[in-house]
C-alpha positions, 0 to 999 in steps of 0.5 A, a space after each residue: 974547192 974553188 967556186 965555178 962561175 956559171 955563165 948565163 946566156 940571155 937573148 935580146 930582141 935582136 937575137 930572137 929576131 935573127 933566130 926566127 928569120 934564119 929558121 924561117 928561111 932555112 928549115 924549108 931547105 931540109 925538104 928541098 924537092 926542087 933541085 939546085 935552082 929551086 921552085 919558080 919565084 916571082 918578085 913580091 913587094 908591097 906596103 903595110 899600113 896600120 890605120 892608114 899609117 906606114 907600119 915600120 919594122 913589121 915582119 911579113 911572111 907568105 906561107 904557101 897554102 897547101 889546102 889551096 894547092 901551093 907548097 914550098 918554102 915560105 917567103 919573108 920580108 921586113 918593112 922599112 920606115 915607109 912600110 914597104 917590104 920585099 920578100 925573100 925565099 930561102 934567105 937568098 932568093 928574091 920573091 915568093 913561090 907562085 900560088 896561093 898564100 896565107 899571110 902573117 904580119 907581126 911587129 918586131 923591134 928594130 933588129 939593131 936596137 933594144 927599144 920596143 916597137 913604137 906601135 902594136 898590132 892585134 895578135 891575130 895578124 901574127 898567125 897566118 891561120 887567124 890573120 884573115 890575110 891571103 895573097 896570090 902570087 903570079 909568074 912573070 911580073 912584079 906582084 905588088 900586094 899591099 895590106 891595110 890593117 885596121 
């Protein structure tokens, strides 16, 4: 009987980043309660710094705070080399849902490289329940929300 070769699948850092981004932006669609247009969003941008220096390659997530009356899909953005992020909701819509949010910020490797991040952050920032970071998104303007992590 010939031997069968078993193919093993491995996930690189880029693959995990893509899976997290897709799940984070598409799962809220399963409970879509806002019709075809979706909830009202407002453009949300900002800068993330770590000890005063721009933080590149960080994933910024705004999670609606149900305890403070905000519900809906979360918004995600990734910082560029200057630490600037722009949020996107449900994968394609620019902005974040209006209201109160808990914020998480986690470092990811460059999605196009297998190199590890050049900086590290305390793990508390990666979880919106322990980060201590919050945001208030309002309608009819660009919300500029900066985070200086220490």
